[in-house]
LOSEVO-489376 format. One line per field, with one value per residue (C-alpha): x, y, z; residue in three letters; residue number from 1; chain. Coordinates in steps of 0.5 Angstrom, whole numbers, plus 2048, in hexadecimal, padded with zeros to 3 digits. Layout:
BEGIN
xx: X|... .
yy: Y|... .
zz: Z|... .
residuo: ALA|... .
num: NUM|... .
cadena: A|... .
This chain:
BEGIN
xx: 800|803|801|800|805|804|80B|811|814|81B|81E|824|820|81F|81E|821|81E|824|829|82B|82A|82E|82B|824|826|82A|824|81F|823|823|81B|81A|81F|81A|818|81F|820|81A|81C|823|821|81C|821|826|820|81F|827|827|821|824|82A|827|822|828|82B|832|838|83E|845|84A|851|857|85E|862|86A|86D|874|87A|87B|881|882|883|88A|88E|88D|886|882|882|87F|886|88A|887|888|880|87E|87A|872|870|86B|866|867|864|85F|85C|85D|859|853|853|84D|852|852|84B|848|84A|848|841|841|843|83F|838|839|835|82F|82B|826|822|81C|816|815|810|811|816|817|817|81E|81F|81A|81D|824|822|81F|817|814|80D|808|801|7FD|803|801|801|804|809|80E|814|816|81C|81D|81A|820|821|827|828|82D|82D|82A|82C|829|82A|82B|832|831|82B|829|823|81E|819|815|815|80F|80E|808|80A|80D|813|80F|810|80D|811|80F|812|813|80C|808|807|808|80E|80D|80D|813|815|81B|821|81E|820|81B|81C|818|818|817|81B|81F|822|824|822|824|822|826|821|81B|81A|814|80C|807|807|80E|811|818|81B|820|825|82A|82F|833|83A|83D|838|83A|841|841|83D|842|847|844|844|84B|850|858|85D|865|867|86E|873|875|873|86F|869|862|85C|856|84F|848|842|83B|835|836|83C|83C|83C|842|846|845|846|84C|84F|84D|851|857|857|856|85B|860|85E|85F|866|868|866|869|870|86F|86D|873|877|873|874|87B|87B|877|87C|882|87E|87D|885|888|886|889|88F|890|88F|895|899|898|89A|8A0|8A2|8A1|8A5|8AB|8AB|8AB|8B1|8B5|8B4|8B6|8BC|8BE|8BD|8C1|8C3|8C2|8C8|8C8|8C7|8C1|8BE|8BE|8BB|8B6|8B4|8B4|8AF|8AB|8AA|8A8|8A3|8A0|89F|89C|897|895|894|890|88C|88B|88A|884|881|882|87F|878|878|87C|87E|886|885|884|88A|88B|88A|88F|894|894|895|89B|89E|89C|8A0|8A6|8A6|8A6|8AC|8B0|8AD|8B0|8B6|8B8|8B5|8BA|8C0|8BE|8BE|8C6|8C5|8C6|8C0|8BF|8C0|8BB|8B5|8B6|8B6|8AF|8AC|8AE|8AC|8A5|8A4|8A7|8A3|89C|89E|89F|898|894|897|895|88E|88D|88F|88B|885|886|886|880|87C|87E|87C|875|874|876|873|870|86F|871|86A|869|862|864|85D|857|850|84D|847|849|842|83D|840|83A|835|839|833|836|839|832|82F|833|833|82B|82B|830|82C|825|829|82B|824|821|826|825|81D|81D|822|81F|818|81B|81F|819|813|815|80E|80D|810|810|80C|812|811|80A|80C|811|80B|807|802|801|801|7FB|7FD|802|7FE|803|801|7FC|7FF|7F8|7F5|7FB|7FA|7F3|7F5|7F9|7F4|7EF|7F4|7F5|7F3|7EC|7EA|7E7|7EC|7EA|7EF|7ED|7EE|7E8|7E4|7E4|7E1|7E4|7EB|7E9|7E4|7E8|7EE|7EE|7F5|7F8|7FE|7FA|7F4|7F8|7FB|7F3|7F2|7F7|7F4|7ED|7F1|7F4|7EE|7EA|7EE|7EE|7E7|7E6|7E8|7E4|7DD|7D9|7DA|7DB|7E2|7E4|7E9|7EC|7F3|7F7|7F6|7F2|7F4|7F7|7F3|7EE|7E8|7EC|7ED|7E6|7E3|7E8|7E8|7E0|7E1|7E6|7E2|7DC|7DF|7E1|7D9|7D8|7D2|7D6|7D4|7D8|7D6|7D9|7DA|7DD|7D7|7DB|7DF|7DE|7DE|7DD|7D7|7DC|7DE|7D7|7D6|7D0|7CE|7CF|7C8|7C4|7C9|7CB|7CA|7C3|7C2|7C5|7C0|7BA|7B9|7BA|7B9|7BE|7BD|7BC|7C3|7C6|7C8|7CA|7CF|7D1|7D5|7D1|7D1|7D4|7D0|7D1|7CF|7D1|7D2|7CC|7CB|7D1|7CE|7D0|7D1|7D4|7D7|7D1|7CD|7D2|7D1|7C9|7C6|7C3|7CA|7CB|7C5|7C7|7CD|7C9|7C5|7CB|7CE|7C8|7C7|7CE|7D4|7D9|7D8|7DD|7DD|7E2|7E3|7E6|7EE|7EE|7F3|7EE|7E8|7E5|7E0|7E5|7E5|7DD|7DC|7E2|7DF|7D9|7DD|7E1|7E7|7EA|7F0|7F4|7F7|7FE|800|807|80C|807|805|80A|80B|809|803|801|803|7FE|7F9|7F9|7F9|7F3|7EF|7F1|7EF|7E8|7E8|7EA|7EF|7F3|7F3|7F8|7FB|7FB|801|7FE|801|808|80C|813|818|81F|81F|81B|81E|824|826|820|81B|81A|814|811|80B|80B|806|804|7FF|7FC|7FF .
yy: 800|807|80C|813|818|820|822|821|81B|81D|823|81F|81B|821|81F|825|824|828|823|81D|817|812|80C|80E|80F|808|805|808|804|7FE|7FF|800|7FA|7F7|7FD|7FE|7F7|7F7|7FE|7FB|7F5|7F9|7FE|7F8|7F4|7FB|7FB|7F4|7F5|7FB|7F7|7F2|7F6|7FB|7FA|7F6|7FA|7F6|7F8|7F6|7F7|7F7|7F8|7FC|7FD|804|802|807|809|806|807|801|805|809|811|80F|812|819|81A|817|81B|821|81F|81F|81C|815|816|815|810|816|818|811|811|818|815|80F|813|818|819|817|810|810|813|80D|808|80B|80B|803|801|805|807|80D|809|806|801|801|7FC|7FE|7FA|7FA|7FF|7FD|7F6|7F5|7F6|7F0|7EC|7EC|7EB|7E5|7E2|7E3|7E2|7E6|7E3|7E2|7E8|7EC|7EB|7F1|7F6|7FA|7F8|7F3|7ED|7E8|7E5|7EC|7F0|7F5|7F6|7FC|7FC|803|80A|810|817|81E|821|822|825|822|81B|818|814|80F|809|803|7FE|7F7|7F6|7EF|7EB|7EF|7F6|7FC|803|809|80E|814|816|819|813|815|810|812|80C|804|800|7F9|7F5|7F5|7FB|803|807|80F|814|81B|81F|81E|81B|814|80E|807|800|7FB|7F4|7F0|7F1|7EB|7ED|7EC|7F1|7F7|7F6|7FD|7FF|806|808|80E|811|815|81A|818|81D|81A|813|815|818|812|80D|812|812|80B|809|809|809|808|806|800|801|807|808|801|804|7FF|802|7FE|800|7FF|800|7FF|7FE|7FA|7F6|7F1|7F1|7F8|7F9|7F4|7F7|7FE|7FC|7F8|7FD|803|7FF|7FE|805|807|802|804|80C|80A|807|80C|812|80F|80D|814|817|813|815|81C|81C|818|81D|822|81E|81D|824|826|820|823|82A|826|822|829|82C|826|826|82E|82D|827|82B|831|82C|829|82F|832|82C|82D|834|833|82C|827|82A|825|827|827|823|82A|82C|825|825|82B|829|823|827|82C|826|823|82A|82C|825|826|82D|82A|825|82A|82F|829|828|82F|82F|82A|82D|834|831|82F|833|83B|83C|83D|836|832|82D|833|837|831|82F|837|837|830|834|83A|836|832|839|83C|835|836|83D|83C|836|83B|840|83B|83A|841|840|83B|83D|83F|839|834|839|838|831|830|834|830|82A|82B|82D|827|822|826|825|81E|81C|820|81D|816|817|819|813|80F|812|812|80A|809|80D|809|803|806|808|801|7FE|802|7FE|803|803|801|7F9|7F6|7F2|7EF|7F0|7F2|7ED|7EE|7ED|7ED|7F1|7F7|7FA|7FA|7F7|7F3|7F2|7F9|7FC|7F7|7F9|800|800|7FC|801|806|803|802|809|80C|808|80A|811|811|80D|812|818|816|814|81B|81F|81B|81A|818|817|810|810|812|817|81B|81C|81E|823|827|827|822|81C|815|811|80A|808|803|7FE|7FD|7F7|7F2|7EF|7F6|7F7|7F1|7F3|7FA|7F7|7F2|7F8|7FB|7F6|7F7|7F6|7F7|7FE|802|804|809|806|800|7FE|7FA|7F3|7F3|7F6|7F4|7F3|7EE|7EA|7EA|7ED|7EA|7EF|7F3|7FA|7F8|7F6|7FD|800|7FD|801|807|805|805|80B|80E|80C|811|816|817|817|81E|820|823|81E|817|819|817|81A|817|81B|81C|820|81D|817|810|810|80B|80F|80B|805|808|80A|803|7FF|803|803|7FB|7FA|7FF|7FB|7F5|7F8|7F8|800|802|805|809|80B|811|811|819|819|81A|81B|815|811|80A|807|803|7FF|7FC|7FA|7F7|7FC|802|809|80C|80E|810|817|81B|819|81A|821|823|821|81B|816|815|814|80D|80B|80D|809|802|7FC|7F7|7EF|7F2|7F3|7FB|7FD|801|806|80C|80C|813|812|815|81A|821|827|82B|827|82C|830|82A|829|830|82F|82E|827|825|827|824|81D|81D|81E|819|814|816|815|80E|80B|80B|80D|811|811|815|814|81B|81D|81F|826|829|827|82A|82D|828|825|82C|82D|826|826|82D|829|823|822|81E|81F|81A|81B|815|815|810|80D|810|814|81A|81F|823|82A|827|825|82C|82F|82A|82B|833|832|82E|834|839|836|835|82E|82C|826|821|81C|818|811|80F|80A|804|804|800|7FC|7FF|7FF|807|808|803|806|80A|80D|80C|804|801|7FD|7F9|7F2|7EC|7E9|7E3|7DE|7D7 .
zz: 800|7FE|803|800|802|802|803|7FE|7FF|7FE|7FB|7F9|7F4|7EF|7E8|7E3|7DC|7DA|7DC|7D8|7DC|7D9|7DD|7DB|7D3|7D3|7D7|7D2|7CC|7D0|7D1|7C9|7C7|7C3|7BF|7BE|7BC|7B7|7B4|7B3|7B0|7AB|7A9|7A8|7A4|7A0|79E|79C|798|795|793|790|78C|78A|783|784|782|77F|77D|778|777|772|773|76E|76E|76B|769|769|761|75E|757|752|74F|753|751|74E|754|753|75A|75D|758|75B|762|763|76A|76A|76B|772|774|776|76F|76C|771|76F|768|76A|76D|767|762|75D|760|763|75D|759|75E|75E|757|756|75C|75B|762|760|75F|766|766|76C|76D|770|777|77C|782|787|786|77E|77D|783|780|779|77C|77F|779|77A|774|772|776|772|776|773|76C|768|76D|76C|771|76E|772|771|76A|767|763|75E|75A|756|750|74E|751|74E|750|74E|755|758|75F|762|764|75F|763|760|761|75D|75E|75B|756|755|74F|74E|74E|753|755|756|75B|75D|765|765|762|75B|755|751|74C|74C|749|748|74A|745|742|743|746|744|748|746|74D|750|74B|74C|749|74C|74B|750|74F|754|758|75C|760|760|75E|763|766|765|766|767|762|764|75F|762|75F|75E|763|768|766|767|76E|770|76E|771|778|778|776|77B|779|77E|77E|781|784|784|77D|77A|775|776|776|779|776|779|777|77B|779|779|772|772|76B|76A|76F|76B|765|767|76A|765|760|764|764|75D|75B|760|75C|755|757|75A|754|74F|753|753|74C|74B|74E|749|743|744|745|73E|73B|73D|73A|734|733|734|730|729|72B|72D|727|723|727|726|71F|71E|723|71E|718|71B|71D|716|712|716|715|70E|70E|712|70F|715|71B|720|728|72C|733|737|733|733|73A|73B|736|73A|740|73D|73A|741|744|73F|740|747|746|741|746|74B|746|745|74C|74D|748|74C|752|74F|74E|756|75A|75A|75A|762|763|766|760|75B|75F|75F|758|756|75A|757|750|752|754|74E|74A|74E|74C|745|745|747|742|73D|73F|73F|737|735|735|730|728|725|721|727|72B|725|724|72C|72C|726|729|730|72D|729|72F|734|730|72E|736|737|732|734|73B|739|735|73B|73F|73B|73A|742|743|73E|742|748|745|743|749|74E|754|759|760|763|764|767|76C|76F|76B|76E|773|778|77F|782|786|789|78B|78F|795|798|79E|79F|79E|7A2|7A8|7A7|7A6|7AD|7B0|7AE|7B0|7B7|7B8|7B5|7BB|7C0|7BE|7BE|7C5|7C8|7C5|7C8|7CF|7CF|7CD|7D0|7D7|7DA|7E1|7E3|7EB|7F1|7F3|7ED|7EF|7F6|7F3|7F0|7F7|7F5|7FA|7F6|7F9|7F5|7F0|7EB|7E7|7E0|7DF|7DA|7D9|7D8|7D3|7CF|7CE|7CC|7C7|7C5|7C4|7BF|7BB|7B3|7B2|7B9|7BC|7BF|7C6|7CA|7D1|7D4|7D8|7D3|7D3|7DA|7E1|7E3|7EA|7E8|7E3|7E7|7EE|7EF|7EA|7ED|7EA|7EE|7F4|7F3|7F2|7F9|7FC|7F9|7FC|803|802|7FF|805|80A|804|803|80B|80A|804|805|801|7FE|7F7|7F4|7ED|7E9|7E4|7E0|7DC|7D5|7D2|7D2|7D8|7DC|7DF|7DE|7DF|7E6|7E7|7E6|7E9|7EF|7F0|7EF|7F5|7F9|7F8|7F9|800|801|7FF|7FB|7F5|7EF|7E9|7E5|7DE|7DE|7D7|7D3|7CD|7CC|7D3|7D2|7D9|7D6|7D2|7D9|7DA|7D3|7D2|7CE|7D0|7CF|7D5|7D9|7DC|7D6|7D6|7DD|7DD|7D7|7DB|7D6|7DC|7E3|7E8|7EA|7E3|7E1|7E6|7E4|7E8|7E7|7E8|7EE|7F4|7F6|7F0|7EB|7E6|7E1|7DA|7D6|7D2|7CB|7CA|7CA|7C7|7CD|7D3|7D7|7D7|7D9|7DF|7E1|7E2|7E9|7E7|7E7|7EE|7F0|7EC|7F1|7F7|7F5|7F4|7FA|7FE|7FB|7FB|7FF|7FA|7F4|7EF|7E9|7E3|7DF|7D9|7D9|7DC|7D7|7D1|7D4|7DA|7DC|7E2|7E5|7E5|7E8|7ED|7F0|7F2|7F5|7FB|7F9|7F2|7F0|7EA|7E6|7E3|7DE|7DF|7DA|7D6|7DA|7DB|7E2|7DE|7DB|7E2|7E5|7E0|7E1|7E9|7E7|7E3|7E8|7ED|7E9|7E9|7F0|7F1|7F6|7F3|7F9|7F6|7F0|7EE|7EA|7E5|7E0|7E4|7DF|7E1|7DC|7DC|7DB|7E1|7E6|7E5|7EB|7EF|7EA|7ED|7EC|7F2|7F2|7F4|7F3|7FA|7F8|7FC|7FC .
residuo: MET|SER|GLU|PRO|SER|THR|THR|PRO|SER|GLY|SER|GLN|ILE|ARG|GLN|ASN|ASP|ASP|GLU|ILE|ASP|ILE|GLY|PHE|LEU|LEU|GLY|SER|LEU|TRP|ASP|HIS|ARG|ILE|PHE|ILE|ALA|ILE|LEU|THR|VAL|VAL|PHE|ALA|VAL|ALA|GLY|LEU|ILE|TYR|ALA|THR|LEU|SER|THR|PRO|ILE|TYR|GLN|ALA|ASP|ALA|LEU|VAL|GLN|VAL|GLU|LYS|LYS|SER|GLY|THR|MET|PRO|GLY|THR|ASP|MET|SER|GLU|LEU|LEU|GLY|GLN|GLN|GLU|SER|SER|THR|SER|THR|GLU|ILE|GLU|ILE|LEU|ARG|SER|ARG|MET|ILE|LEU|GLY|GLN|VAL|VAL|ASP|GLN|THR|ASP|LEU|ASP|ILE|GLU|ILE|GLN|PRO|ASP|SER|LEU|PRO|ILE|ILE|GLY|ASP|TRP|LEU|ARG|ARG|GLU|GLY|PHE|ALA|ARG|PRO|GLY|PHE|MET|GLU|GLY|LYS|ALA|SER|VAL|TRP|ALA|GLY|GLU|THR|LEU|HIS|ILE|SER|GLU|LEU|VAL|ALA|SER|HIS|GLU|SER|SER|THR|LEU|LYS|PHE|THR|LEU|GLU|SER|LEU|GLY|ASN|GLY|ARG|TYR|LEU|LEU|LYS|ASP|ALA|GLU|GLY|SER|GLN|LEU|GLY|GLN|GLY|ARG|VAL|GLY|GLN|LYS|LEU|VAL|VAL|ASP|GLU|PRO|TRP|LEU|GLU|LEU|THR|VAL|ALA|GLU|VAL|SER|ALA|PRO|VAL|GLY|ALA|SER|PHE|THR|VAL|VAL|LYS|LYS|SER|ARG|LEU|SER|ALA|ILE|ASN|GLY|LEU|LYS|ASN|ARG|LEU|GLN|ILE|SER|PRO|GLN|GLY|LYS|ASP|THR|GLY|ILE|LEU|ARG|LEU|THR|LEU|GLN|GLY|ALA|ASP|LYS|GLN|GLU|LEU|VAL|ARG|SER|LEU|ASN|THR|THR|ASN|GLN|VAL|PHE|LEU|THR|GLN|ASN|ILE|ALA|ARG|GLN|ALA|ALA|GLU|ALA|GLU|LYS|SER|LEU|GLU|PHE|LEU|GLU|GLU|GLN|VAL|PRO|LYS|ILE|ARG|GLU|GLN|LEU|ASN|LYS|ALA|GLU|ASN|ARG|LEU|ASN|GLU|TYR|ARG|LEU|GLN|SER|ASP|SER|ILE|ASP|LEU|SER|PHE|GLU|THR|GLN|ASN|ALA|LEU|ASP|SER|LEU|VAL|ARG|ILE|GLU|ALA|SER|LEU|ASN|GLU|LEU|GLU|LEU|GLN|GLU|SER|GLU|LEU|ALA|ARG|ARG|PHE|THR|PRO|ASN|HIS|PRO|VAL|TYR|ARG|SER|LEU|LEU|GLU|LYS|LYS|ASP|GLN|LEU|LEU|ARG|GLU|LYS|ALA|ARG|LEU|GLU|GLU|ARG|THR|ASP|ASN|LEU|PRO|GLU|THR|GLN|GLN|GLN|VAL|LEU|ARG|LEU|SER|ARG|ASP|VAL|GLU|VAL|THR|GLN|GLU|ILE|TYR|VAL|GLN|LEU|LEU|ASN|ARG|MET|GLN|GLU|LEU|ARG|LEU|VAL|ARG|ALA|GLY|THR|VAL|GLY|ASN|VAL|ARG|ILE|LEU|ASP|ASP|ALA|VAL|THR|GLN|GLY|GLN|VAL|ALA|PRO|ARG|ARG|ASN|LEU|ILE|VAL|ALA|VAL|ALA|GLY|MET|SER|GLY|LEU|LEU|LEU|ALA|MET|VAL|ILE|VAL|LEU|LEU|ARG|ALA|ALA|PHE|ASN|ARG|GLY|ILE|VAL|SER|PRO|GLU|GLN|LEU|GLU|GLU|LEU|ASP|LEU|PRO|VAL|TYR|ALA|THR|VAL|PRO|LEU|SER|GLU|GLU|GLU|LYS|ARG|LEU|ALA|ASN|LYS|SER|ARG|ALA|PRO|GLY|LYS|ARG|ARG|HIS|LYS|GLY|SER|VAL|LYS|GLU|GLY|LEU|LEU|ALA|VAL|ARG|ASN|PRO|ALA|ASP|LEU|SER|ILE|GLU|ALA|ILE|ARG|SER|LEU|ARG|THR|SER|LEU|HIS|PHE|ALA|MET|MET|GLU|GLY|SER|ASP|ASN|ARG|LEU|VAL|ILE|THR|GLY|PRO|SER|PRO|GLY|ILE|GLY|LYS|SER|PHE|MET|SER|ALA|ASN|LEU|ALA|GLY|VAL|CYS|ALA|GLN|ALA|GLY|GLN|LYS|VAL|VAL|VAL|VAL|ASP|GLY|ASP|MET|ARG|LYS|GLY|HIS|VAL|HIS|GLU|VAL|PHE|ASN|GLN|THR|ALA|HIS|ASP|GLY|LEU|SER|GLU|VAL|LEU|SER|GLY|LYS|LEU|GLU|PHE|ASN|GLN|ALA|ILE|ARG|GLY|THR|GLU|MET|ASP|GLY|LEU|ASN|TRP|VAL|SER|ARG|GLY|SER|ALA|PRO|PRO|ASN|PRO|SER|GLU|LEU|LEU|MET|GLN|ALA|ARG|PHE|THR|GLU|PHE|LEU|ASP|TYR|LEU|SER|GLU|HIS|PHE|ASP|LEU|VAL|ILE|ILE|ASP|THR|PRO|PRO|ILE|LEU|ALA|VAL|THR|ASP|ALA|ALA|ILE|VAL|GLY|LYS|LEU|CYS|GLY|THR|THR|LEU|MET|VAL|VAL|ARG|PHE|GLY|VAL|ASN|THR|PRO|LYS|GLU|ILE|GLN|ILE|ALA|GLU|ASN|ARG|LEU|ALA|THR|GLY|GLY|VAL|THR|LEU|LYS|GLY|THR|ILE|LEU|ASN|ALA|MET|GLU|LYS|LYS|ALA|ALA|THR|SER|TYR|GLY|TYR|TYR|GLY|TYR|TYR|ASN|TYR|ALA|TYR|LYS|SER|GLU .
num: 1|2|3|4|5|6|7|8|9|10|11|12|13|14|15|16|17|18|19|20|21|22|23|24|25|26|27|28|29|30|31|32|33|34|35|36|37|38|39|40|41|42|43|44|45|46|47|48|49|50|51|52|53|54|55|56|57|58|59|60|61|62|63|64|65|66|67|68|69|70|71|72|73|74|75|76|77|78|79|80|81|82|83|84|85|86|87|88|89|90|91|92|93|94|95|96|97|98|99|100|101|102|103|104|105|106|107|108|109|110|111|112|113|114|115|116|117|118|119|120|121|122|123|124|125|126|127|128|129|130|131|132|133|134|135|136|137|138|139|140|141|142|143|144|145|146|147|148|149|150|151|152|153|154|155|156|157|158|159|160|161|162|163|164|165|166|167|168|169|170|171|172|173|174|175|176|177|178|179|180|181|182|183|184|185|186|187|188|189|190|191|192|193|194|195|196|197|198|199|200|201|202|203|204|205|206|207|208|209|210|211|212|213|214|215|216|217|218|219|220|221|222|223|224|225|226|227|228|229|230|231|232|233|234|235|236|237|238|239|240|241|242|243|244|245|246|247|248|249|250|251|252|253|254|255|256|257|258|259|260|261|262|263|264|265|266|267|268|269|270|271|272|273|274|275|276|277|278|279|280|281|282|283|284|285|286|287|288|289|290|291|292|293|294|295|296|297|298|299|300|301|302|303|304|305|306|307|308|309|310|311|312|313|314|315|316|317|318|319|320|321|322|323|324|325|326|327|328|329|330|331|332|333|334|335|336|337|338|339|340|341|342|343|344|345|346|347|348|349|350|351|352|353|354|355|356|357|358|359|360|361|362|363|364|365|366|367|368|369|370|371|372|373|374|375|376|377|378|379|380|381|382|383|384|385|386|387|388|389|390|391|392|393|394|395|396|397|398|399|400|401|402|403|404|405|406|407|408|409|410|411|412|413|414|415|416|417|418|419|420|421|422|423|424|425|426|427|428|429|430|431|432|433|434|435|436|437|438|439|440|441|442|443|444|445|446|447|448|449|450|451|452|453|454|455|456|457|458|459|460|461|462|463|464|465|466|467|468|469|470|471|472|473|474|475|476|477|478|479|480|481|482|483|484|485|486|487|488|489|490|491|492|493|494|495|496|497|498|499|500|501|502|503|504|505|506|507|508|509|510|511|512|513|514|515|516|517|518|519|520|521|522|523|524|525|526|527|528|529|530|531|532|533|534|535|536|537|538|539|540|541|542|543|544|545|546|547|548|549|550|551|552|553|554|555|556|557|558|559|560|561|562|563|564|565|566|567|568|569|570|571|572|573|574|575|576|577|578|579|580|581|582|583|584|585|586|587|588|589|590|591|592|593|594|595|596|597|598|599|600|601|602|603|604|605|606|607|608|609|610|611|612|613|614|615|616|617|618|619|620|621|622|623|624|625|626|627|628|629|630|631|632|633|634|635|636|637|638|639|640|641|642|643|644|645|646|647|648|649|650|651|652|653|654|655|656|657|658|659|660|661|662|663|664|665|666|667|668|669|670|671|672|673|674|675|676|677|678|679|680|681|682|683|684|685|686|687|688|689|690|691|692|693|694|695|696|697|698|699|700|701|702|703|704|705|706|707|708|709|710|711|712|713|714|715|716|717|718|719|720|721|722|723|724|725|726|727|728|729|730|731|732|733|734|735|736|737|738 .
cadena: A|A|A|A|A|A|A|A|A|A|A|A|A|A|A|A|A|A|A|A|A|A|A|A|A|A|A|A|A|A|A|A|A|A|A|A|A|A|A|A|A|A|A|A|A|A|A|A|A|A|A|A|A|A|A|A|A|A|A|A|A|A|A|A|A|A|A|A|A|A|A|A|A|A|A|A|A|A|A|A|A|A|A|A|A|A|A|A|A|A|A|A|A|A|A|A|A|A|A|A|A|A|A|A|A|A|A|A|A|A|A|A|A|A|A|A|A|A|A|A|A|A|A|A|A|A|A|A|A|A|A|A|A|A|A|A|A|A|A|A|A|A|A|A|A|A|A|A|A|A|A|A|A|A|A|A|A|A|A|A|A|A|A|A|A|A|A|A|A|A|A|A|A|A|A|A|A|A|A|A|A|A|A|A|A|A|A|A|A|A|A|A|A|A|A|A|A|A|A|A|A|A|A|A|A|A|A|A|A|A|A|A|A|A|A|A|A|A|A|A|A|A|A|A|A|A|A|A|A|A|A|A|A|A|A|A|A|A|A|A|A|A|A|A|A|A|A|A|A|A|A|A|A|A|A|A|A|A|A|A|A|A|A|A|A|A|A|A|A|A|A|A|A|A|A|A|A|A|A|A|A|A|A|A|A|A|A|A|A|A|A|A|A|A|A|A|A|A|A|A|A|A|A|A|A|A|A|A|A|A|A|A|A|A|A|A|A|A|A|A|A|A|A|A|A|A|A|A|A|A|A|A|A|A|A|A|A|A|A|A|A|A|A|A|A|A|A|A|A|A|A|A|A|A|A|A|A|A|A|A|A|A|A|A|A|A|A|A|A|A|A|A|A|A|A|A|A|A|A|A|A|A|A|A|A|A|A|A|A|A|A|A|A|A|A|A|A|A|A|A|A|A|A|A|A|A|A|A|A|A|A|A|A|A|A|A|A|A|A|A|A|A|A|A|A|A|A|A|A|A|A|A|A|A|A|A|A|A|A|A|A|A|A|A|A|A|A|A|A|A|A|A|A|A|A|A|A|A|A|A|A|A|A|A|A|A|A|A|A|A|A|A|A|A|A|A|A|A|A|A|A|A|A|A|A|A|A|A|A|A|A|A|A|A|A|A|A|A|A|A|A|A|A|A|A|A|A|A|A|A|A|A|A|A|A|A|A|A|A|A|A|A|A|A|A|A|A|A|A|A|A|A|A|A|A|A|A|A|A|A|A|A|A|A|A|A|A|A|A|A|A|A|A|A|A|A|A|A|A|A|A|A|A|A|A|A|A|A|A|A|A|A|A|A|A|A|A|A|A|A|A|A|A|A|A|A|A|A|A|A|A|A|A|A|A|A|A|A|A|A|A|A|A|A|A|A|A|A|A|A|A|A|A|A|A|A|A|A|A|A|A|A|A|A|A|A|A|A|A|A|A|A|A|A|A|A|A|A|A|A|A|A|A|A|A|A|A|A|A|A|A|A|A|A|A|A|A|A|A|A|A|A|A|A|A|A|A|A|A|A|A|A|A|A|A|A|A|A|A|A|A|A|A|A|A|A|A|A|A|A|A|A|A|A|A|A|A|A|A|A|A|A|A|A|A|A|A|A|A|A|A|A|A|A|A|A|A|A|A|A|A|A|A|A|A|A|A|A|A|A|A|A|A|A|A|A|A|A .
């Protein structure tokens, strides 16, 4: 038995709503473990469904080696001759990702044409991937099922920058209907025949339509640039090791065959352009030499003619040993100078004279010119005839040397051009490695963790912001005596959950299915109500009458349950008790007695029924009750009439105890009106639902109406981890007869 207390039980036990009570929060998590587990499982299942229904993404890879350049013959590589650096791996990667390469891949693999089968929402793609054939009831529908395909051999459109989208619907027997995005017909075609549409202009040749009548496909003709960018975004190129020149190409997508085809085409295009590029260098050098050879040949002829003419005129003069040495030196210098000039002409096309390679060549050329000038100065001392023969012989030999050199170089370049193999080698052709996305296990784990965290956040937020009363000490801190702490009846809870089951009418109260005090007198909550009966006996001795008002701050907190069962246990003690359903709006005391609400309080107050006619008996001796009656439009006004006072006087005169169940005081003012006419008023507080602030406002609302709240009843106490922490311990024990 819990005795009422009128003083705070201990100021040391004060709950501050603003404090973070770790134990309470952890206990709340444990109390809601089933909710947390269910939400976690729901999220994990949702993640599993998403991972299963999502389109699988595969990855294919290939290996390419970019070797260092090495000329087939010494001196034939112009870049080596000019001191040019080898291209780095980064350069080759950028070349691979260029529009020059990827554009040819798009052209060769038709990546600008995308065929999307129309599927059922959400599960359509999964059904088709799993090989589900079209069922009979789906005949004639637009959705595409497993085994239904469309192949387009040619699609040419006029647009260049935008994407063209249209629908192709199968008409059966190799015929099809073409529609634009708005559903307008563009024309009908047949497999193998070219269909030409004027607006928008396009030429379409369908190679195969393997689908029943009605099946439709969405065909997207991308612009070339859009297709290139799409391929570029999917293509990943990474060097393998340092300075190895080996590149790994990876491509991701939903179509395995398309991945292998696109990746192999990329490698072939890269290889082909590499060979063409290196052959082009030899080709350009060869073109230049072919322009120079006729000129040198003409110069040689002129030099030979001038020497022959002079020898004829001078009767064949022989050169001295000194003159022959000078001639050989001059020829060698002239040959070197000519070779440098040849190289200079190549450099002039690529670099400015300030380039280091260009400057080095000019310095070497100046050195040779100075040496040539020194030799020419020495030959000035020779006889005039020797000097002239020397100059003419020098021109002939130098020009001849250059001419032979050019012919040899041309032959070498022709060999290089014919034997160019490039410095790119395909090591591994494209192979599909398997599915890379979605990662089912990871998604399920992340989804489950998300559900777990979300559930915990919800529980913690509810626990942090909904701090309802969980102990009698909290009520005593509000200077409100606690007359009883009534534990939650598991039987009533089970019945309440049963009434909320789908297909059943929902009731907010828990008094239906009979009186608990009759069904199960040994229930812990009934035992607690018996202790309330004892406390109430002493409390009402101070009251002016035998009337007890049961109210509460909010609906659904067990006021009717408390009123009916308190009346029951009092009747079991031999008292003559009557329960009045004072809630003429939504009262449901009649449900506990399995009767209707008609012919009750509202009829009495409206004068339609005499006092004694409204009082109904029960199967329990001494227990009577009055229903709420038909719902009136003005219940508060009816309660303020003198007839209600007369009715209460009548009940007080004929019964030992009159219990009046009233509506929540924070909702309507009826409880204050009734409480003003009764000697004792108790407030029912729901465990974990009503907050201290609500209770204070309810008390003030009653005080404003002139009603003094006698005390409170803490109803539906539960044994929870959150409330068993610290001083919130739940204490009620069963004590049954053996």
